[in-house]
C-alpha beads as a LAMMPS data file, in Angstrom:
LAMMPS data file: protein, C-alpha beads

163 atoms
162 bonds

1 atom types
1 bond types

-500.0 500.0 xlo xhi
-500.0 500.0 ylo yhi
-500.0 500.0 zlo zhi

Masses

1 110.0

Atoms # bond

1 1 1 412.438 -331.021 78.279
2 1 1 411.075 -331.005 74.785
3 1 1 407.703 -332.369 73.725
4 1 1 409.342 -335.673 72.684
5 1 1 410.071 -336.513 76.298
6 1 1 407.867 -337.005 79.294
7 1 1 408.409 -336.221 82.921
8 1 1 409.002 -339.649 84.465
9 1 1 406.688 -340.660 87.274
10 1 1 409.644 -341.652 89.458
11 1 1 410.984 -338.512 91.195
12 1 1 414.487 -340.048 91.161
13 1 1 414.435 -339.654 87.368
14 1 1 413.125 -336.105 87.154
15 1 1 415.706 -335.014 84.572
16 1 1 416.565 -338.362 82.979
17 1 1 416.074 -338.769 79.263
18 1 1 413.266 -341.293 79.050
19 1 1 410.816 -341.255 76.173
20 1 1 407.105 -341.542 76.949
21 1 1 406.705 -343.806 73.927
22 1 1 408.077 -347.228 74.978
23 1 1 408.809 -348.229 71.367
24 1 1 410.817 -345.062 70.779
25 1 1 412.764 -345.606 74.021
26 1 1 413.482 -349.210 73.007
27 1 1 414.699 -348.040 69.580
28 1 1 417.096 -345.534 71.140
29 1 1 418.265 -348.011 73.785
30 1 1 419.095 -350.533 71.073
31 1 1 420.874 -347.941 68.926
32 1 1 423.034 -346.769 71.830
33 1 1 423.758 -350.387 72.776
34 1 1 424.941 -351.095 69.223
35 1 1 427.302 -348.150 69.620
36 1 1 428.548 -349.488 72.974
37 1 1 429.157 -352.858 71.294
38 1 1 431.145 -351.154 68.562
39 1 1 433.149 -349.276 71.178
40 1 1 433.892 -352.586 72.981
41 1 1 435.667 -353.771 69.823
42 1 1 438.357 -351.132 70.474
43 1 1 439.439 -352.993 73.617
44 1 1 442.746 -354.850 73.448
45 1 1 441.559 -357.307 76.111
46 1 1 441.222 -360.850 74.817
47 1 1 439.130 -362.467 77.574
48 1 1 436.272 -359.977 77.571
49 1 1 435.601 -356.811 75.572
50 1 1 433.289 -354.299 77.247
51 1 1 431.972 -350.993 75.918
52 1 1 430.220 -348.072 77.608
53 1 1 428.405 -344.912 76.548
54 1 1 427.067 -342.153 78.780
55 1 1 424.093 -340.288 77.319
56 1 1 422.675 -337.111 78.810
57 1 1 419.841 -334.996 77.427
58 1 1 419.953 -336.853 74.119
59 1 1 423.714 -336.448 73.624
60 1 1 426.576 -338.883 74.032
61 1 1 428.799 -337.156 76.569
62 1 1 431.346 -339.930 77.093
63 1 1 432.456 -343.358 75.993
64 1 1 434.820 -346.012 77.212
65 1 1 436.054 -349.555 76.862
66 1 1 438.025 -351.832 79.142
67 1 1 441.778 -351.555 78.908
68 1 1 444.966 -350.422 80.530
69 1 1 445.605 -346.869 81.765
70 1 1 447.013 -344.359 79.306
71 1 1 450.705 -344.922 78.700
72 1 1 450.692 -348.607 79.688
73 1 1 451.123 -351.475 77.219
74 1 1 447.777 -352.615 75.802
75 1 1 448.103 -356.145 77.210
76 1 1 445.146 -356.753 79.541
77 1 1 445.960 -360.326 80.541
78 1 1 449.081 -362.081 81.800
79 1 1 450.590 -365.208 80.169
80 1 1 448.018 -367.379 81.999
81 1 1 445.061 -365.366 80.662
82 1 1 444.346 -363.704 84.024
83 1 1 443.251 -360.068 83.801
84 1 1 445.907 -357.706 85.144
85 1 1 444.869 -355.892 88.326
86 1 1 445.280 -352.420 86.848
87 1 1 442.958 -352.892 83.856
88 1 1 440.194 -350.278 83.909
89 1 1 436.584 -351.253 83.307
90 1 1 434.702 -349.580 80.458
91 1 1 432.305 -347.657 82.709
92 1 1 435.187 -346.402 84.880
93 1 1 436.924 -345.128 81.737
94 1 1 433.747 -343.361 80.566
95 1 1 433.121 -341.797 83.996
96 1 1 436.742 -340.622 84.239
97 1 1 436.500 -338.992 80.807
98 1 1 433.499 -336.988 82.041
99 1 1 435.433 -336.052 85.186
100 1 1 438.207 -334.589 83.003
101 1 1 435.706 -332.514 81.025
102 1 1 433.504 -329.572 81.903
103 1 1 430.425 -331.831 81.805
104 1 1 429.005 -334.209 84.411
105 1 1 427.011 -337.446 84.362
106 1 1 424.283 -336.315 86.764
107 1 1 420.896 -337.737 85.646
108 1 1 422.503 -339.502 82.653
109 1 1 421.938 -342.972 81.201
110 1 1 424.822 -345.432 81.077
111 1 1 424.798 -348.023 78.290
112 1 1 427.004 -351.034 79.082
113 1 1 427.593 -354.210 77.140
114 1 1 427.988 -356.034 80.497
115 1 1 426.441 -355.215 83.864
116 1 1 428.801 -353.484 86.304
117 1 1 430.869 -354.980 89.102
118 1 1 430.564 -353.778 92.712
119 1 1 433.431 -351.306 92.433
120 1 1 432.130 -349.694 89.255
121 1 1 428.615 -349.537 90.718
122 1 1 429.961 -347.258 93.433
123 1 1 431.420 -344.978 90.742
124 1 1 428.113 -344.984 88.849
125 1 1 426.213 -343.919 91.962
126 1 1 428.782 -341.274 92.871
127 1 1 428.681 -339.863 89.318
128 1 1 424.914 -339.321 89.639
129 1 1 423.938 -341.649 86.786
130 1 1 420.240 -342.465 87.156
131 1 1 419.598 -345.072 84.469
132 1 1 421.537 -348.159 83.376
133 1 1 420.909 -350.190 80.228
134 1 1 423.001 -353.332 79.913
135 1 1 423.062 -356.434 77.762
136 1 1 425.069 -359.256 79.351
137 1 1 425.015 -360.057 83.059
138 1 1 428.312 -359.928 84.947
139 1 1 429.137 -363.027 87.024
140 1 1 428.472 -361.217 90.331
141 1 1 425.031 -359.534 90.570
142 1 1 426.061 -357.484 93.650
143 1 1 426.785 -354.418 91.498
144 1 1 423.250 -354.400 90.112
145 1 1 421.828 -354.872 93.602
146 1 1 423.762 -351.835 94.862
147 1 1 422.548 -349.704 91.960
148 1 1 418.961 -350.776 92.542
149 1 1 419.285 -349.939 96.238
150 1 1 420.711 -346.555 95.213
151 1 1 417.663 -345.737 93.080
152 1 1 419.166 -346.298 89.627
153 1 1 416.640 -347.447 87.030
154 1 1 417.972 -350.664 85.487
155 1 1 416.978 -352.021 82.079
156 1 1 418.286 -355.350 80.753
157 1 1 418.246 -355.772 76.966
158 1 1 417.940 -359.543 76.904
159 1 1 418.583 -360.548 73.316
160 1 1 421.830 -359.875 71.504
161 1 1 421.739 -356.796 69.294
162 1 1 423.279 -357.300 65.893
163 1 1 425.474 -354.529 64.532

Bonds

1 1 1 2
2 1 2 3
3 1 3 4
4 1 4 5
5 1 5 6
6 1 6 7
7 1 7 8
8 1 8 9
9 1 9 10
10 1 10 11
11 1 11 12
12 1 12 13
13 1 13 14
14 1 14 15
15 1 15 16
16 1 16 17
17 1 17 18
18 1 18 19
19 1 19 20
20 1 20 21
21 1 21 22
22 1 22 23
23 1 23 24
24 1 24 25
25 1 25 26
26 1 26 27
27 1 27 28
28 1 28 29
29 1 29 30
30 1 30 31
31 1 31 32
32 1 32 33
33 1 33 34
34 1 34 35
35 1 35 36
36 1 36 37
37 1 37 38
38 1 38 39
39 1 39 40
40 1 40 41
41 1 41 42
42 1 42 43
43 1 43 44
44 1 44 45
45 1 45 46
46 1 46 47
47 1 47 48
48 1 48 49
49 1 49 50
50 1 50 51
51 1 51 52
52 1 52 53
53 1 53 54
54 1 54 55
55 1 55 56
56 1 56 57
57 1 57 58
58 1 58 59
59 1 59 60
60 1 60 61
61 1 61 62
62 1 62 63
63 1 63 64
64 1 64 65
65 1 65 66
66 1 66 67
67 1 67 68
68 1 68 69
69 1 69 70
70 1 70 71
71 1 71 72
72 1 72 73
73 1 73 74
74 1 74 75
75 1 75 76
76 1 76 77
77 1 77 78
78 1 78 79
79 1 79 80
80 1 80 81
81 1 81 82
82 1 82 83
83 1 83 84
84 1 84 85
85 1 85 86
86 1 86 87
87 1 87 88
88 1 88 89
89 1 89 90
90 1 90 91
91 1 91 92
92 1 92 93
93 1 93 94
94 1 94 95
95 1 95 96
96 1 96 97
97 1 97 98
98 1 98 99
99 1 99 100
100 1 100 101
101 1 101 102
102 1 102 103
103 1 103 104
104 1 104 105
105 1 105 106
106 1 106 107
107 1 107 108
108 1 108 109
109 1 109 110
110 1 110 111
111 1 111 112
112 1 112 113
113 1 113 114
114 1 114 115
115 1 115 116
116 1 116 117
117 1 117 118
118 1 118 119
119 1 119 120
120 1 120 121
121 1 121 122
122 1 122 123
123 1 123 124
124 1 124 125
125 1 125 126
126 1 126 127
127 1 127 128
128 1 128 129
129 1 129 130
130 1 130 131
131 1 131 132
132 1 132 133
133 1 133 134
134 1 134 135
135 1 135 136
136 1 136 137
137 1 137 138
138 1 138 139
139 1 139 140
140 1 140 141
141 1 141 142
142 1 142 143
143 1 143 144
144 1 144 145
145 1 145 146
146 1 146 147
147 1 147 148
148 1 148 149
149 1 149 150
150 1 150 151
151 1 151 152
152 1 152 153
153 1 153 154
154 1 154 155
155 1 155 156
156 1 156 157
157 1 157 158
158 1 158 159
159 1 159 160
160 1 160 161
161 1 161 162
162 1 162 163
């Protein structure tokens, strides 16, 4: 690590990018969240637009937004406004992009516009992500509870970040 970073006191975050200066960390968290918000705007879903960024060692290594799998029509909801079962969540898309690359998400930070569901929380743990920053709470808090139990550091940015 460079002099700009500190060794976190929590051994679970040995290699995580966390700045010793809380104001600097907050500035970076907000900047990455603005980028995740911008990425969410690429979603074709009408009910909810979600964006994700994975940051490792000061670099964005992946991004994602909720939508249909590659090659499918971009319609996320049926005629009644119900989300189609095969729509991928933003964090799943970002994690899968890393899986297709030569990189990995071990010890990374995940920036999400909305907190993760239970299913995506399992993917986050399995990917080795150690820090989550999110803005809006998902309707079911079980995903956050699983991440907390799994040792992921969770940070909620409470107020809306303007672009």
